[in-house]
N, C-alpha and C positions, 0 to 999 in steps of 0.2 A: 504494500500500500504506500501511496505517496504521503508526504507530510501534510498535504492539503494546502488550501489557500493561506496566504500570510497577510498580515496587516503591516504596512511599512510606515515607519516613523522617521522623520527627518533627523539625521545624526548631527547634533549640535557640536560634536567634537571635531567634525570635518576630517575624518581619517583619510589620508591619501590612499586612493584605490590601488595604485601600483605598489606602494610600500606594503599595504595590507596583504595583497595577493602574494608578494614575494615572501613576506614574513610568515604567512600561514604555511606556504609550501616548505619553507625551511624547517619550521617547527614540526610540521607533519612528518617530514622525512626523518628528522632527528628522533622523534618519538618512536616511530615505527622501528627504526634501526636498534633502538635501545630496548624497547619493551616487547617487540614481536607480537605474539598473539594476545598478550596481556593488554596492550594498548587497544587492539581491535575490539576486545571484549568490553573494555571500559568506555571507549569513545561513544558508542551509541547511547550510553547512560546520560551523557552530557546534555543532549538536547532533544532526544527522540520524543519524550513525553512531556516536555515543559510547555505549559500553557501560558507562561508569562516570563518576563525577564527575571522576576524574583524566583520563580521555580527553577529557571535555568541556572541561576547562581547556586541554588541549593543542590542541584544535580551535579554541578561542577565540584562542589565540596565532597559529595558522596563518591563520585568517580575518582577523584584524586586520592581518596583514602585507599584505593585498591592498588596504587602505584607506589613503589619505594619512595621514601620521604625526600631523597635528594632530587627526584625528578618531578615532584608534585607541582612545582612552579610552572613546568612546561605544560602540564595538563590544564592548569588554571588559565594560563595564557591562551591556550587553544580554545578553551571555553569562552573566554572573553571575546576573542576574535570571532567566534561563531555567532555572537550576538549581532554581528553586522554582516551585510551581504556585500557583494563586490562593488556595488554602487555607493557604498559608504552609508547605507541606511540601516537602522536597527531593525532586526527581524523578530517579530513577535507572532507566534502561531495564533490564528484566530480561534480555533477549536482543535480538540484532538481529532485527527483525521479519521480514526476508526468510528468515533461516535456520531459523526455527521455525514459519513460517506453516502448513506442511503439517500438522504434528502438532496445532496449535491448531484448524485447520479440521476435522480429523477427529474432534475431541472435541465438536463442535457437533452436537446431535441432529438438526436439520433437514438438515445436510449428510450425516450418516450415512444418514438415510432416503433422501436423493436418490441416494446411491451405490448403495444396495440396489435402488432403482428402476431405475437404469441397468443393473445386472447382470441383473435380471429381463427387461428390455425389449431386451437386446442382440439376440435373434433378429429382432425387428421392425426394429431398426436395420440389420441385415445385409440384410434384404429391401429396405430403402430404398437401401442401397449398390448392390445389384444393379440396382434400378429405374433409378437415375440413370446407372449405367454402361452400360446398354443404350440410352441416348440418345446418338447420335454427337456428338462435340465435337472435330472435327479442328482443327488450327491455323487461326486466323482465322475459324472458323465454329462458334463455341460457342453460337450463339443459341438452339437448341432446348433444350439442357441448361440454359442460363441461365433460360429461361422456366419450366422445370420447378422449378428452385430457387426462383424468385420465388414460385411458387404454394405451395411448401412453407413459405417464410417467412410467407406470409399465413396459412396454417393454424396457425402457431405463435404468432400474435398479435403479431409484431414490428411496429414502427411505421416510418413514413416509408420504406416499401419502394419501391425504384426500381432501374432499370437505367441506368447512367450512359452517357456518350457513347463510352466505350471498350468497353462491354459488360459491365462488372462488375455484379453483383447485390448490393445493399445492403439491410439491414434493421436497425433499431435497437431496442435494449431500453433504455429510459430508466433512469437511476439515481436515487437519492435526492438527488443533487447533480449539479453540472455536470462534475465530474471526480473522479478521473483518467479520461481518455477512452481506452478500450481498443478496439483493432481485433482481431477474431478472424477468421481467413481460411483458405480452402483454394482451390485452383485448379480451374477448370472444364475446361481444355483437356487434350488428350492429345497424344502424339507421332504418332498414327496418322492416315493420310489417309482420305479419304472412301471409298476402295475396300476398307477393312478392315471386316469384319463384327464388330460389337461384341455378340456373343451370349455370355452367361455360362453356364457349366455348374457343377454342384455334385456333389461326392463326399464325403459326410460333412462334416467341418469345413472342407474346402478348396473355395474358389470359384476358377474358372479363367476368364480372359478378358482381352482388352486393356484396360489401365487400371484393373483392379479394385483394385489397391493405390495406384497413382499416377495420379490422386489421388482416385479415388472413395471411398477410405477416409477421406481428409481431409474430403470433403464430408459423408459420413455422420456423422462425429464432430462436425462443425460443427452439424448438425441435432440430434444427440443432446444436445449441451450446451444449445442454445437451448430444446429441448423440456423437459428436466428442470428448467431454471431456471423455466420457466413453470408446469409441473405442480406443482412443489414450492413455488411462490411464494417463491423465494429472491430477496431484494432485495440489490442491490449499491449501494454509495455512488456509484460512477461509472457512466456509461453504457457499454454494450458495443455496438459496431457489428459485425454479422456480415456477412462479405463472401465471395462467390464471385468469384474474379478470373479474368481472361482473360490469355492471352499469357505464361504462365509457361514453357512448354516451347519448345525449339528456337528458331526465328527469331521467336517472339513477343516476345522481347527485353524481357520484364517490362513490356509496355505497359499491363497492367492496374494494377499497383501504381504505375507512373509516373503514371498518371492520378489515382490516389488521393492521392498525396503532392504532386503539382504542380497538381491541379485540384480534384476533387470534395471531398476532405477536407483540403486544404492548410491547415496550421497548426492542425489539429484532431485530431491523433493524438499521444497522449502515450506509448502503449505499443503494440507491434505483435507479434502472434503468428501464425505460419502453421502449419497442420497439413498435413503432406505425407508421404504414404506410410505403410508399415507399420513396426512396430518400437517401440522405446521410447527412441530417441536424442533428444538435445537438441543442436541445431545452433546454435552461437553464433559460428561463424566463417564469413563469407560468401566463398566462392571466386569471385573476379572472372573475367570472360571477355571476350575480344575476338573477334569473328567477322567474317570477310571472304568476299565472293565475288570471286574473282580471275579475270580473263578476259584471255587472249591473243588478239589479232585480227590477221588478215592477209588478203591477196587470195584465197588458196586457189587451187586449180587441179587439173589432171589429175596423178595420181601418177607417170605416165611422161613425158607430154609436157611437163609443167611442173616436172619434177624440178630441184632447185636453188634453188627458192624457200624462204624461211624458213617453217617449219611451226609453227603455234600448238600442235599436239599435242606436238611435240618440245620446244618451250619449256616446256610444262606439265610434261613429264617431267623436264626439267632442274630446274625449280623444286621439284618434289616431292623429288627426290634431295637437293637442297641443304637443304630443310626437315628431311629425315630425319637429316641430319648435325648439326643444331643441338644444342649442349650446354646442358643446363639443370640447375639445382641440384636436389638431392634434398630439401633443406630450405631454404626453404619449398618444398613440392611444387609444381612448375611443369611444365605439360604442353602438348603441341601435337598436333593431329590434322588430317589431311586426310580429311574425312568423306564428301564427294561429289565426283565428277568427271563431266564430260560434254563433248560437242562432236562435230564432224565430221558428215559426211553419208553417206559410203560408204567401203568398204575400199579403193577405188581412186581416192580423191580426197584431195588435200591439204586439210586442214581450213581453213576460213576463221575458225573460232573454237574455242577450247577453254577450259574453265572448271573451277574447283574451289571448294569451300567449306572454309574453314580455321577451326579452333577453337583458341584459346589460352587457358590457364587458370592462375591462381595465386591463393593467398590473400593474397599480398603485392603491393601496388601497384607497388613499385619493380621486383620481379622480373618482373611482367607487362609493364611498360614496356620492360625490357631485352629480353625475348623478342620483343616487338612490333618493336623495332628490328632484331633479327636476322632476323625474317621479311621486313621490307621490303628488307633488304640481299640476302636470298636471291632474292626476286622480281626485283629490278632486275638482279641478276647473271645470272639465267637469261635474261632478255630480251636483255641485251647479248651473252651467249654465242651465243644462237641467231642473232641478226642478224649477228654477226661471222662465224659459221661459214659463212654463205652470201654473204658479201660484201655484206650489206645488200640483197640481191635479195628483193623482196617483203617489205620491212621491216615488222616486227611492231610493234604497240602494246600497251600493258598498261593495264588498269584495275583498281583495287582499291576495291571498294565495301564500306563497313562495313554489316553486316547484324545486328550485335549488340554491345552494350556493357553488360555487367553489372558494376557497380562492386564492387570488393572491399570488405570491411568486417569488423568484429568487435565483439562485445559482450563485454567483459572478464568473466572467470570470477567475479570478486568483485562484479560489478554486481548490484543487488537483483533484477532480473528473472531472471537466471541462477540466483541463489541460491534464489529462489522456486521455479523449475522443479525444481531439485535437491531442495528440501525436500518438495514434493508428491510427487515420485517416491519418495523414501525413506519418506514417510508411508504409502504403499501397499505397502511392502515390496518395491519393484522395484529392479533394478540401475540405477546411474547411468552413462550413457555420454555424454560431451561430444564433439561431432563438428564437422566442417566440411563444407560443401556449398554448392551453388548453388541458391538458392531465392528466393521472393518477399521474404524478409527482408533480402536483400542491400542493397536500396535504402534501407530504413530504417536499417540499420547504417551505411551510407556517409554518411547525413545526421546521424548522432549520436543518433538516436532509439532508446531501449531496445527491442531486438527480438531474437527468436529463432524458430526453427522446431522444432516437436516432431513426432515420429512419432505415428501414430494407433493403435498397439497391433496385436496379432496379428503374424504374420510373412509374408514374401513371398519369391517367387522369380521370376526371369525378367522383372524390371522393364524396361519399354520393349520388350517382345516380345509377340507374339500369344499366347504361352503363359504369360503372367504369371499368378501365382497369389496368393491370399490365404488364409492359414490362420487361421481365426477362433478357435482355441483360446485362451481367456482374453482375447480381444480387448476385452472390456468394460473391462479395466484401462486401456487407452489412452483410452477415453472418460471414465472416472472421473478419470484424471490431468488431462485437458483441463479438466474441470469445476473441479477444485480450483485449477488455475492461473488460470482465468478469475475465480474468486472472489477469489483472492489479488491479482491485478493490477488488479481494478476497485475497489480500496479504498486 
């Protein structure tokens, strides 16, 4: 984001522009050579958030405290020079750029025209939403929908379109400069298996079908933003990479964004936005999760003839009972769930194996770690109880396999990316709702990269069910907000 408009005040000191320019360059070069990365980390603190010369002076003092004392005078001098621009005028930011970016963007005639275009073309965007949603994308098998998205990216004129080794679809829209580098994403996968028919039905403004909101809506908004940027010839200072990710749902374990941040785009993401589901929320807190497949194993046998052997199914029951009794805090919200169970071969056979899948969640890393320790204790205790009950006859073993690790994270409310999202929401006259959730943005947040997830407009019911619905009443507002946010963050 830019620093925004500035108010210029006549410099009564009459600094000579040439001397100021030369002096600044000398101090800048000297400071960089001495401090290296320390200077680069401190310098933005000097003026980035100062709303007045008084605040700037305070920031200079804070920044200088991070530099060895013998060089602090250099930082202070640099801060004083930054009070003036090259014309010899004092520079005082009118407002924080992030907090008023929405209203400023809405005043730009090309942006107004683009929003009008989005509203007119929302019916076509809904058709695109349905088209993509009727292409199956079960967990780990998103390929067909990925190919359809790749073709859509091509039709929109995006550059360097490719499918990476994880299955993510990427397309780039170059900026006027190299940065800031924004990633705008939505996820391709659904929670539904291959056996679920993905046929959509419509009744007025309501579309019904598996995945229509989560996250076919996000994919549609992604395409809507890319299309209107191209059709309206709106240029952004920084490039935008549009991405359809894989592996967001269930046991996908964020494998798509993990590939983005650890491989395909490593070190090349400055800001990250995910569009996920319906509504108008802004998710800035990432709820972390740990997921396990837990298996009790034994010799098994006949239910009558071999009675007295330890039973994996009984051990599983003991474990579930212990889990159900775990105490968790209400704040931060911390949860557990046994989501799936299985095992055994017949009603008259002692199972040789019994398993379950367990989900633990919290927005607080410490609370999640404490819950994890309680789970491990419950599982080990259940194993010991079952073996002891039968005198270690048919002794059982226990395996605990991690099938998911979503890091918790957060982007602070006062962070520029969150303030920009709030600003563009208000600029459209929409309510602001700051939320927490588990989305693709979790990973970026955990890495300290400015990130959030926005809803895609409209409303939904029955998420993750075959009766999921999307009500498209005023859904264009979600696309318009996404456009404004993209414009705000790519500068």
